[in-house]
SERO-4910 file (N, C-alpha, C, O; in steps of 0.05 Angstrom, whole numbers):
BEGIN
 pado doro    nc1    nc2    nc3   cac1   cac2   cac3    cc1    cc2    cc3    oc1    oc2    oc3
  Met    A  -4590   -172   2523  -4572   -164   2502  -4547   -181   2502  -4532   -181   2522
  Ser    A  -4541   -196   2481  -4517   -213   2478  -4493   -195   2477  -4495   -172   2468
  Gly    A  -4471   -205   2488  -4446   -189   2486  -4425   -201   2506  -4426   -223   2516
  Ile    A  -4406   -183   2509  -4383   -191   2527  -4381   -169   2548  -4389   -146   2544
  Phe    A  -4369   -176   2571  -4365   -157   2592  -4341   -164   2608  -4331   -186   2606
  Gly    A  -4331   -144   2623  -4305   -149   2637  -4299   -127   2656  -4311   -106   2655
  Val    A  -4280   -133   2673  -4269   -114   2693  -4240   -118   2693  -4230   -141   2695
  Leu    A  -4224    -96   2691  -4195    -95   2693  -4187    -74   2714  -4192    -51   2709
  Asp    A  -4176    -82   2735  -4169    -64   2757  -4139    -63   2762  -4128    -81   2774
  Ser    A  -4128    -40   2754  -4099    -37   2757  -4090    -34   2785  -4066    -40   2792
  Arg    A  -4109    -25   2803  -4102    -21   2831  -4108    -45   2848  -4102    -45   2871
  His    A  -4121    -65   2837  -4130    -89   2852  -4148    -81   2876  -4146    -92   2898
  Ser    A  -4164    -61   2872  -4182    -51   2893  -4210    -63   2892  -4226    -58   2910
  Ser    A  -4216    -78   2872  -4243    -90   2867  -4243   -119   2873  -4223   -133   2868
  Gln    A  -4266   -128   2883  -4271   -157   2884  -4281   -166   2857  -4305   -163   2852
  Ile    A  -4266   -176   2841  -4272   -182   2813  -4295   -202   2809  -4314   -198   2794
  Glu    A  -4292   -224   2822  -4312   -245   2818  -4340   -238   2827  -4359   -243   2812
  Pro    A  -4344   -226   2850  -4372   -217   2858  -4382   -196   2838  -4405   -196   2832
  Leu    A  -4365   -179   2829  -4374   -157   2810  -4383   -170   2784  -4404   -164   2774
  Leu    A  -4367   -188   2774  -4374   -202   2748  -4402   -217   2751  -4419   -217   2734
  Thr    A  -4404   -229   2775  -4430   -244   2780  -4453   -225   2779  -4474   -232   2768
  Arg    A  -4451   -201   2792  -4472   -182   2794  -4478   -172   2765  -4501   -169   2757
  Met    A  -4457   -167   2749  -4461   -157   2722  -4476   -177   2705  -4495   -169   2690
  Gly    A  -4469   -202   2707  -4481   -223   2691  -4510   -227   2701  -4528   -230   2684
  Thr    A  -4515   -226   2726  -4544   -228   2736  -4561   -205   2727  -4584   -209   2718
  Glu    A  -4550   -181   2729  -4566   -158   2722  -4573   -157   2693  -4593   -145   2686
  Met    A  -4555   -168   2675  -4560   -167   2647  -4574   -191   2635  -4581   -191   2611
  Ala    A  -4578   -212   2652  -4591   -236   2642  -4621   -233   2645  -4632   -237   2667
  His    A  -4634   -225   2623  -4663   -219   2624  -4682   -243   2625  -4705   -240   2631
  Arg    A  -4671   -267   2619  -4686   -291   2620  -4669   -311   2635  -4645   -310   2635
  Glu    A  -4682   -330   2647  -4668   -351   2662  -4652   -369   2644  -4633   -382   2654
  Trp    A  -4658   -371   2619  -4644   -388   2601  -4620   -374   2587  -4607   -386   2570
  Tyr    A  -4615   -349   2593  -4591   -335   2583  -4567   -350   2592  -4565   -360   2615
  Val    A  -4547   -351   2574  -4521   -363   2580  -4501   -342   2591  -4495   -323   2577
  Val    A  -4492   -346   2615  -4473   -327   2626  -4448   -342   2635  -4450   -361   2651
  Glu    A  -4425   -335   2626  -4400   -349   2634  -4379   -327   2640  -4376   -307   2627
  Thr    A  -4363   -332   2662  -4344   -312   2671  -4318   -328   2679  -4318   -351   2684
  His    A  -4297   -311   2678  -4271   -322   2688  -4255   -299   2699  -4251   -279   2686
  Ala    A  -4245   -303   2724  -4231   -281   2738  -4202   -292   2746  -4199   -315   2753
  Asp    A  -4184   -273   2746  -4157   -278   2757  -4151   -256   2777  -4143   -234   2769
  Lys    A  -4155   -263   2802  -4151   -243   2822  -4123   -232   2824  -4119   -208   2830
  Ser    A  -4104   -249   2819  -4075   -241   2821  -4069   -219   2801  -4051   -203   2806
  Leu    A  -4083   -219   2779  -4078   -199   2757  -4099   -176   2758  -4095   -155   2746
  Gly    A  -4121   -179   2773  -4142   -159   2774  -4157   -158   2749  -4166   -136   2742
  Ile    A  -4162   -180   2737  -4177   -180   2711  -4200   -201   2713  -4197   -222   2726
  Gly    A  -4222   -195   2698  -4243   -214   2696  -4258   -209   2670  -4263   -186   2663
  Leu    A  -4265   -231   2655  -4279   -229   2631  -4303   -247   2631  -4304   -267   2645
  Gly    A  -4324   -239   2616  -4348   -256   2614  -4362   -252   2587  -4356   -234   2572
  Arg    A  -4381   -268   2583  -4398   -266   2559  -4427   -273   2567  -4433   -288   2586
  Ile    A  -4445   -261   2554  -4474   -266   2559  -4487   -269   2532  -4482   -254   2514
  Gly    A  -4505   -290   2530  -4518   -294   2503  -4543   -311   2507  -4551   -318   2529
  Ile    A  -4556   -316   2484  -4581   -329   2485  -4577   -359   2476  -4597   -374   2474
  Gly    A  -4553   -367   2472  -4546   -396   2468  -4550   -405   2439  -4552   -429   2434
  Ile    A  -4550   -386   2420  -4553   -394   2392  -4526   -394   2380  -4517   -414   2368
  Phe    A  -4511   -372   2382  -4483   -371   2371  -4464   -377   2393  -4471   -375   2417
  Asn    A  -4440   -385   2385  -4417   -389   2405  -4426   -407   2427  -4426   -399   2450
  Arg    A  -4433   -430   2420  -4442   -450   2441  -4419   -463   2456  -4422   -477   2475
  Glu    A  -4395   -457   2446  -4371   -468   2461  -4370   -455   2488  -4379   -432   2492
  Gln    A  -4357   -469   2507  -4352   -457   2533  -4332   -434   2530  -4312   -437   2515
  Gln    A  -4337   -411   2543  -4320   -389   2542  -4312   -380   2571  -4326   -386   2590
  Pro    A  -4289   -366   2572  -4269   -361   2550  -4253   -385   2543  -4253   -405   2557
  Ile    A  -4239   -383   2520  -4219   -404   2512  -4193   -393   2518  -4188   -368   2518
  Leu    A  -4174   -412   2522  -4147   -404   2530  -4126   -417   2510  -4131   -439   2500
  Ser    A  -4104   -403   2505  -4083   -417   2489  -4071   -439   2506  -4076   -441   2529
  Glu    A  -4055   -454   2492  -4042   -477   2506  -4024   -468   2530  -4023   -481   2551
  Asp    A  -4011   -446   2527  -3993   -436   2549  -4009   -419   2568  -3997   -408   2587
  Arg    A  -4035   -415   2564  -4053   -399   2581  -4045   -370   2581  -4052   -355   2600
  Asn    A  -4030   -362   2561  -4023   -334   2560  -4044   -317   2547  -4046   -293   2553
  Leu    A  -4061   -328   2529  -4082   -313   2516  -4110   -324   2524  -4114   -348   2526
  Met    A  -4129   -306   2528  -4155   -314   2534  -4175   -298   2517  -4172   -274   2514
  Val    A  -4195   -311   2505  -4212   -299   2485  -4242   -303   2494  -4250   -325   2502
  Val    A  -4257   -281   2492  -4287   -284   2492  -4298   -270   2469  -4286   -250   2460
  Leu    A  -4320   -280   2458  -4332   -269   2433  -4362   -273   2434  -4373   -293   2445
  Ser    A  -4376   -253   2423  -4405   -255   2418  -4411   -247   2390  -4401   -227   2380
  Gly    A  -4427   -264   2377  -4433   -258   2349  -4424   -280   2330  -4421   -303   2339
  Glu    A  -4420   -275   2305  -4411   -295   2287  -4393   -283   2265  -4395   -259   2259
  Leu    A  -4374   -298   2255  -4356   -289   2233  -4366   -302   2207  -4377   -324   2207
  Tyr    A  -4360   -288   2185  -4370   -298   2159  -4345   -306   2142  -4323   -296   2147
  Asp    A  -4349   -324   2123  -4328   -331   2104  -4301   -338   2118  -4280   -326   2113
  Thr    A  -4303   -357   2135  -4279   -363   2151  -4262   -387   2140  -4240   -393   2148
  Glu    A  -4275   -401   2122  -4259   -426   2111  -4233   -419   2098  -4213   -433   2102
  Gly    A  -4233   -397   2084  -4208   -389   2072  -4187   -382   2092  -4163   -388   2088
  Leu    A  -4195   -368   2114  -4176   -361   2135  -4165   -387   2148  -4141   -389   2154
  Arg    A  -4182   -406   2152  -4173   -432   2164  -4154   -446   2147  -4134   -457   2156
  Arg    A  -4160   -447   2120  -4142   -459   2101  -4114   -447   2101  -4094   -461   2100
  Asp    A  -4114   -421   2102  -4089   -406   2102  -4072   -412   2127  -4048   -416   2126
  Leu    A  -4086   -412   2150  -4073   -419   2176  -4061   -447   2175  -4038   -451   2184
  Lys    A  -4077   -465   2165  -4067   -493   2164  -4043   -497   2146  -4025   -512   2151
  Ala    A  -4045   -481   2123  -4022   -483   2103  -3997   -471   2116  -3975   -479   2108
  Arg    A  -3999   -454   2135  -3975   -442   2147  -3967   -458   2172  -3950   -450   2187
  Gly    A  -3980   -482   2176  -3972   -500   2198  -3986   -495   2223  -3978   -506   2244
  Cys    A  -4007   -480   2224  -4022   -476   2249  -4042   -499   2253  -4055   -509   2235
  Cys    A  -4042   -509   2279  -4060   -531   2284  -4085   -519   2300  -4082   -511   2323
  Leu    A  -4109   -520   2286  -4133   -511   2298  -4146   -534   2314  -4149   -556   2303
  Arg    A  -4152   -528   2339  -4164   -548   2356  -4193   -555   2348  -4202   -577   2352
  Asp    A  -4207   -535   2336  -4233   -540   2330  -4241   -519   2308  -4224   -504   2300
  Asp    A  -4266   -519   2299  -4275   -501   2277  -4290   -477   2289  -4306   -464   2274
  Ser    A  -4287   -470   2313  -4302   -448   2325  -4290   -422   2318  -4267   -420   2312
  Asp    A  -4306   -401   2318  -4297   -373   2313  -4277   -365   2334  -4257   -352   2328
  Leu    A  -4281   -374   2359  -4261   -365   2380  -4234   -376   2374  -4214   -361   2377
  Glu    A  -4231   -401   2365  -4206   -413   2361  -4193   -398   2337  -4169   -394   2337
  Leu    A  -4208   -390   2317  -4198   -376   2294  -4186   -349   2303  -4164   -342   2296
  Val    A  -4201   -334   2319  -4192   -310   2329  -4166   -311   2345  -4149   -295   2342
  Leu    A  -4164   -333   2362  -4141   -338   2378  -4116   -342   2361  -4095   -331   2366
  Arg    A  -4120   -359   2340  -4096   -365   2323  -4088   -340   2305  -4065   -335   2301
  Leu    A  -4109   -326   2295  -4101   -302   2280  -4087   -281   2297  -4068   -268   2287
  Tyr    A  -4095   -278   2322  -4081   -258   2339  -4053   -268   2345  -4034   -252   2346
  Gln    A  -4049   -295   2349  -4023   -304   2353  -4004   -299   2329  -3980   -296   2333
  Glu    A  -4015   -299   2305  -3997   -293   2282  -3994   -264   2276  -3973   -255   2267
  Lys    A  -4015   -248   2280  -4014   -221   2269  -4018   -199   2291  -4017   -175   2284
  Glu    A  -4023   -207   2316  -4031   -188   2337  -4053   -170   2327  -4072   -180   2315
  Glu    A  -4053   -144   2332  -4078   -128   2327  -4085   -128   2298  -4108   -124   2291
  Gln    A  -4067   -133   2280  -4072   -133   2251  -4092   -155   2243  -4103   -155   2221
  Phe    A  -4097   -173   2260  -4116   -196   2254  -4145   -186   2248  -4160   -200   2235
  Ile    A  -4152   -162   2258  -4178   -152   2256  -4185   -146   2227  -4209   -147   2219
  His    A  -4165   -140   2211  -4170   -134   2182  -4179   -159   2166  -4189   -157   2144
  Asp    A  -4176   -183   2177  -4183   -208   2164  -4212   -216   2169  -4222   -234   2156
  Leu    A  -4225   -202   2189  -4250   -212   2199  -4273   -198   2186  -4272   -174   2182
  Glu    A  -4294   -213   2179  -4320   -202   2170  -4341   -215   2187  -4338   -238   2195
  Gly    A  -4362   -199   2194  -4384   -211   2209  -4397   -191   2226  -4394   -167   2223
  Ala    A  -4413   -202   2245  -4426   -186   2265  -4417   -195   2292  -4426   -216   2301
  Phe    A  -4400   -181   2305  -4386   -191   2329  -4376   -169   2347  -4374   -145   2339
  Val    A  -4369   -177   2371  -4353   -162   2390  -4336   -183   2405  -4347   -203   2415
  Leu    A  -4310   -178   2408  -4293   -195   2421  -4273   -181   2438  -4267   -158   2434
  Ala    A  -4261   -196   2456  -4240   -187   2474  -4219   -209   2477  -4224   -233   2480
  Ile    A  -4193   -199   2476  -4170   -217   2480  -4153   -206   2503  -4143   -183   2502
  Trp    A  -4149   -223   2522  -4130   -215   2543  -4103   -229   2538  -4101   -253   2535
  Asp    A  -4082   -211   2536  -4056   -219   2530  -4040   -217   2556  -4031   -195   2563
  Arg    A  -4035   -240   2570  -4022   -239   2596  -3994   -229   2594  -3985   -214   2611
  Ala    A  -3979   -238   2574  -3950   -229   2571  -3947   -200   2569  -3929   -188   2581
  Arg    A  -3965   -187   2552  -3964   -158   2550  -3981   -144   2570  -3980   -119   2571
  Gln    A  -3996   -158   2587  -4014   -146   2606  -4033   -127   2594  -4039   -105   2605
  Glu    A  -4044   -134   2571  -4061   -117   2556  -4087   -132   2548  -4087   -156   2544
  Leu    A  -4108   -116   2546  -4133   -126   2536  -4138   -112   2509  -4134    -88   2506
  Ile    A  -4146   -129   2488  -4154   -118   2463  -4184   -124   2460  -4193   -147   2464
  Val    A  -4199   -104   2453  -4228   -106   2447  -4232    -96   2418  -4220    -75   2410
  Ala    A  -4249   -111   2402  -4255   -103   2375  -4283   -109   2370  -4294   -128   2380
  Asn    A  -4296    -93   2353  -4323    -98   2343  -4324    -97   2313  -4304    -89   2300
  Asp    A  -4346   -104   2301  -4349   -106   2272  -4351    -78   2259  -4352    -58   2274
  Arg    A  -4352    -77   2234  -4351    -51   2220  -4374    -33   2224  -4373     -9   2220
  Phe    A  -4398    -45   2232  -4421    -29   2236  -4429    -28   2266  -4449    -15   2272
  Gly    A  -4414    -40   2284  -4420    -38   2311  -4446    -51   2318  -4461    -40   2335
  Leu    A  -4452    -74   2307  -4478    -87   2310  -4482    -98   2338  -4505   -102   2346
  Tyr    A  -4461   -103   2353  -4462   -112   2380  -4452    -88   2397  -4428    -84   2398
  Pro    A  -4470    -73   2410  -4462    -50   2425  -4444    -58   2449  -4447    -80   2460
  Leu    A  -4425    -40   2456  -4408    -44   2479  -4403    -17   2493  -4393      1   2480
  Tyr    A  -4410    -15   2517  -4406      9   2532  -4381      5   2551  -4376    -17   2560
  Tyr    A  -4366     26   2554  -4343     23   2571  -4339     48   2589  -4348     70   2583
  Ala    A  -4325     44   2611  -4319     67   2630  -4291     62   2641  -4284     40   2649
  His    A  -4275     83   2640  -4247     83   2650  -4246    102   2673  -4248    126   2669
  Tyr    A  -4242     92   2697  -4245    108   2722  -4230     94   2746  -4230     69   2747
  Asn    A  -4219    109   2763  -4207     99   2787  -4188     76   2782  -4188     56   2797
  Gly    A  -4172     78   2761  -4154     56   2754  -4166     31   2743  -4154     10   2743
  Lys    A  -4191     34   2734  -4206     10   2725  -4216     14   2696  -4221     37   2688
  Leu    A  -4220     -7   2682  -4235     -7   2658  -4257    -27   2661  -4252    -51   2665
  Val    A  -4282    -19   2658  -4305    -36   2660  -4321    -33   2634  -4326    -11   2625
  Phe    A  -4330    -56   2622  -4344    -54   2598  -4366    -75   2597  -4364    -96   2610
  Ala    A  -4388    -70   2582  -4411    -87   2583  -4428    -80   2559  -4426    -58   2548
  Pro    A  -4447    -99   2550  -4465    -93   2528  -4488    -75   2537  -4502    -65   2520
  Glu    A  -4491    -71   2562  -4512    -52   2573  -4499    -35   2594  -4481    -44   2608
  Met    A  -4508    -10   2596  -4497      8   2616  -4502     -3   2645  -4486      2   2663
  Lys    A  -4524    -17   2648  -4530    -27   2675  -4508    -46   2685  -4504    -49   2709
  Gly    A  -4493    -58   2667  -4470    -74   2676  -4450    -58   2689  -4440    -66   2711
  Ile    A  -4442    -36   2678  -4423    -17   2690  -4433     -6   2716  -4419     -3   2736
  Leu    A  -4459      0   2717  -4471     12   2741  -4471     -8   2764  -4477      0   2787
  Cys    A  -4465    -33   2759  -4465    -53   2781  -4440    -47   2800  -4440    -55   2823
  Asp    A  -4421    -32   2790  -4397    -26   2806  -4404     -2   2825  -4410     20   2815
  Ala    A  -4403     -8   2851  -4409     13   2869  -4389     36   2869  -4395     58   2878
  Gly    A  -4365     30   2858  -4344     51   2855  -4348     70   2832  -4333     90   2831
  Phe    A  -4367     65   2814  -4373     83   2793  -4392    105   2803  -4414     99   2814
  Arg    A  -4384    130   2798  -4399    153   2808  -4420    160   2786  -4413    167   2764
  Lys    A  -4445    158   2794  -4467    163   2774  -4472    194   2772  -4483    206   2791
  Glu    A  -4465    205   2749  -4470    234   2745  -4482    237   2718  -4474    224   2699
  Leu    A  -4502    255   2716  -4516    260   2692  -4498    275   2673  -4484    294   2681
  Asn    A  -4497    266   2647  -4482    281   2627  -4501    302   2616  -4519    297   2601
  Leu    A  -4495    327   2625  -4513    350   2616  -4512    356   2586  -4532    364   2574
  Thr    A  -4488    352   2575  -4485    356   2547  -4502    337   2530  -4515    344   2511
  Ala    A  -4502    311   2539  -4518    290   2527  -4547    297   2529  -4562    295   2510
  Leu    A  -4555    306   2553  -4583    313   2558  -4592    335   2540  -4614    334   2530
  Ala    A  -4575    356   2538  -4582    379   2520  -4584    370   2491  -4602    379   2476
  Glu    A  -4566    353   2482  -4568    343   2455  -4594    328   2450  -4607    331   2430
  Tyr    A  -4601    311   2469  -4626    295   2467  -4650    313   2466  -4668    308   2450
  Met    A  -4651    333   2482  -4674    351   2483  -4676    367   2457  -4698    374   2448
  Arg    A  -4654    372   2444  -4655    388   2419  -4658    369   2394  -4672    376   2376
  Phe    A  -4644    346   2394  -4644    330   2369  -4659    303   2373  -4661    288   2353
  Gln    A  -4669    298   2397  -4682    272   2403  -4664    248   2398  -4674    226   2392
  Gln    A  -4639    252   2402  -4620    230   2400  -4592    239   2412  -4587    263   2414
  Leu    A  -4576    220   2418  -4550    228   2429  -4531    228   2405  -4534    212   2387
  Leu    A  -4513    246   2406  -4493    250   2385  -4466    236   2393  -4457    237   2415
  Gly    A  -4454    225   2372  -4428    212   2377  -4430    188   2395  -4449    172   2391
  Glu    A  -4412    184   2414  -4412    160   2430  -4420    166   2459  -4416    150   2478
  Lys    A  -4433    189   2463  -4441    197   2490  -4464    180   2500  -4479    167   2485
  Thr    A  -4467    179   2527  -4489    167   2540  -4500    188   2561  -4489    210   2564
  Phe    A  -4521    181   2574  -4532    199   2595  -4515    199   2620  -4521    215   2638
  Phe    A  -4495    183   2622  -4478    182   2645  -4450    193   2638  -4438    185   2618
  Glu    A  -4440    211   2654  -4412    220   2651  -4394    196   2657  -4397    182   2676
  Gly    A  -4375    192   2638  -4355    172   2642  -4363    146   2628  -4346    128   2626
  Ile    A  -4387    142   2617  -4395    119   2602  -4398    127   2574  -4412    146   2567
  Glu    A  -4384    112   2556  -4385    118   2527  -4390     92   2511  -4385     70   2521
  Leu    A  -4400     95   2487  -4404     73   2470  -4381     69   2453  -4370     88   2441
  Leu    A  -4371     44   2451  -4348     39   2433  -4357     45   2405  -4377     33   2396
  Pro    A  -4342     62   2389  -4349     68   2361  -4347     43   2345  -4333     24   2352
  His    A  -4363     41   2322  -4361     18   2304  -4333     17   2292  -4318     36   2290
  Ala    A  -4327     -8   2284  -4299    -13   2271  -4276     -2   2288  -4259     11   2277
  Ser    A  -4277     -8   2313  -4256      3   2330  -4240    -19   2344  -4250    -41   2349
  Leu    A  -4215    -13   2351  -4198    -29   2368  -4193    -12   2393  -4186     11   2393
  Leu    A  -4197    -27   2416  -4191    -15   2442  -4168    -31   2454  -4169    -55   2454
  Arg    A  -4149    -17   2465  -4127    -29   2479  -4124    -17   2507  -4123      7   2510
  Tyr    A  -4124    -35   2527  -4121    -25   2555  -4098    -40   2567  -4097    -64   2567
  Asn    A  -4078    -25   2579  -4055    -37   2592  -4061    -35   2622  -4066    -13   2632
  Val    A  -4060    -57   2636  -4067    -58   2664  -4044    -47   2680  -4049    -35   2701
  Gln    A  -4019    -50   2673  -3997    -41   2688  -3995    -12   2688  -3989      0   2709
  Thr    A  -4001      2   2665  -3998     31   2664  -4026     44   2666  -4027     69   2667
  Asp    A  -4047     29   2667  -4075     40   2668  -4079     59   2644  -4091     80   2648
  Ser    A  -4070     52   2620  -4072     70   2597  -4092     56   2577  -4092     32   2573
  Leu    A  -4108     73   2566  -4130     66   2547  -4126     80   2521  -4121    105   2520
  Ala    A  -4128     65   2499  -4127     76   2472  -4148     64   2454  -4152     40   2455
  Ile    A  -4160     80   2438  -4181     71   2419  -4176     83   2392  -4171    107   2390
  Trp    A  -4177     67   2371  -4173     77   2345  -4188     61   2325  -4193     37   2329
  Pro    A  -4197     73   2302  -4213     59   2281  -4194     42   2263  -4172     51   2257
  Tyr    A  -4203     19   2255  -4189      3   2237  -4201      3   2208  -4190     -7   2189
  Trp    A  -4225     15   2207  -4239     18   2181  -4258     41   2183  -4267     48   2204
  Asp    A  -4265     54   2159  -4286     73   2158  -4296     74   2130  -4285     61   2111
  Phe    A  -4318     89   2126  -4332     88   2100  -4315    100   2078  -4321     95   2054
  Ser    A  -4296    117   2084  -4279    129   2064  -4262    108   2048  -4252    115   2026
  Arg    A  -4260     83   2059  -4244     62   2045  -4261     49   2024  -4251     33   2009
  Ile    A  -4286     55   2022  -4302     44   2000  -4296     61   1975  -4299     85   1975
  Pro    A  -4287     48   1954  -4279     63   1929  -4303     76   1916  -4325     66   1916
  Glu    A  -4298    100   1905  -4320    113   1891  -4321    102   1862  -4301     95   1849
  Val    A  -4346    100   1852  -4351     90   1825  -4370    109   1812  -4387    121   1825
  Ser    A  -4369    112   1786  -4389    127   1770  -4405    109   1753  -4394     97   1735
  Val    A  -4431    107   1759  -4448     88   1744  -4475    102   1741  -4481    121   1754
  Thr    A  -4491     92   1723  -4518    101   1717  -4536     90   1739  -4528     71   1753
  Phe    A  -4561    100   1741  -4580     90   1760  -4586     62   1755  -4587     46   1773
  Glu    A  -4590     54   1730  -4597     26   1722  -4573      8   1729  -4577    -14   1740
  Glu    A  -4549     17   1724  -4526      0   1732  -4524     -4   1762  -4517    -26   1772
  Ala    A  -4530     18   1777  -4529     16   1806  -4550     -4   1816  -4544    -20   1834
  Val    A  -4574     -2   1806  -4594    -21   1814  -4586    -50   1808  -4590    -68   1825
  Glu    A  -4575    -55   1785  -4567    -82   1777  -4544    -92   1796  -4544   -115   1805
  Glu    A  -4525    -73   1801  -4502    -82   1819  -4512    -87   1848  -4502   -105   1861
  Ile    A  -4530    -70   1858  -4540    -75   1885  -4554   -101   1887  -4550   -115   1907
  Gly    A  -4569   -107   1866  -4582   -134   1867  -4563   -157   1866  -4566   -177   1880
  Arg    A  -4543   -154   1850  -4522   -175   1850  -4508   -178   1876  -4503   -201   1885
  Leu    A  -4501   -156   1889  -4486   -156   1914  -4505   -168   1936  -4496   -184   1953
  Leu    A  -4530   -161   1935  -4549   -171   1955  -4552   -201   1953  -4553   -215   1973
  Arg    A  -4555   -211   1927  -4558   -239   1924  -4533   -255   1933  -4534   -276   1945
  Arg    A  -4510   -243   1927  -4484   -255   1936  -4483   -256   1966  -4475   -277   1977
  Ala    A  -4491   -234   1980  -4489   -234   2010  -4509   -254   2022  -4502   -267   2041
  Val    A  -4533   -256   2010  -4551   -275   2021  -4542   -305   2018  -4545   -322   2035
  Asn    A  -4530   -309   1994  -4520   -336   1989  -4497   -343   2007  -4494   -366   2016
  Arg    A  -4480   -323   2012  -4456   -328   2030  -4466   -335   2058  -4456   -354   2071
  Leu    A  -4486   -321   2067  -4495   -326   2096  -4511   -350   2096  -4512   -364   2117
  Ala    A  -4525   -357   2076  -4543   -381   2076  -4527   -406   2072  -4537   -428   2076
  Ser    A  -4501   -404   2063  -4486   -429   2057  -4472   -440   2081  -4461   -462   2079
  Gly    A  -4473   -426   2104  -4460   -435   2127  -4474   -458   2141  -4495   -467   2131
  Pro    A  -4463   -469   2164  -4475   -492   2177  -4500   -482   2191  -4514   -498   2204
***
């Protein structure tokens, strides 16, 4: 499963680099999977990405010139040319045409508000050294799953639960509520998993974790209620759906 993963330890009690290596190894299902990690022992943080080598071929993570910001991303962004033009018009110098560079520059300009400019299928993380904070965001439909656990002064996240389970400090306990829901409905409800303490990041969400205070906050930046209601006939609806589908296919097919 392509995605991003990381460990942030406010107590500096974990060996970050060995843990990141175990996580990457456990989630790399084929020998040709791309796994890249970066750790800063002095801060107790480590980030990584895993993928199949199709999207985001640039080396990750990328850093800002002052090394204050670090970005990892999995997936792809759509319709980015307009965003790049706007940034250049405001005097921003983009080092390349990658999605990672675009995310970095948008965050520098708008901080968390940058997420409202993005369209695509993605999950990303930004480490802000000056604020000692991690920002994680996913797309509006959560197409790239991300599991996270906040325990013992740590935040650990990964695209598969097995990544979090690599940490010997995580206590494996069955979530009885999740088990009961699965037995009754044949699916898990909400963001639960079968493990107590591991949850799925909701779609269209921003996650902020402060290492100094060990505080975690998650909030939605978009939901379906923001889609305006319209009153049309069935025939008009069919015609409009066809038009929107053709436009969406043409937009995605026009990229490199």
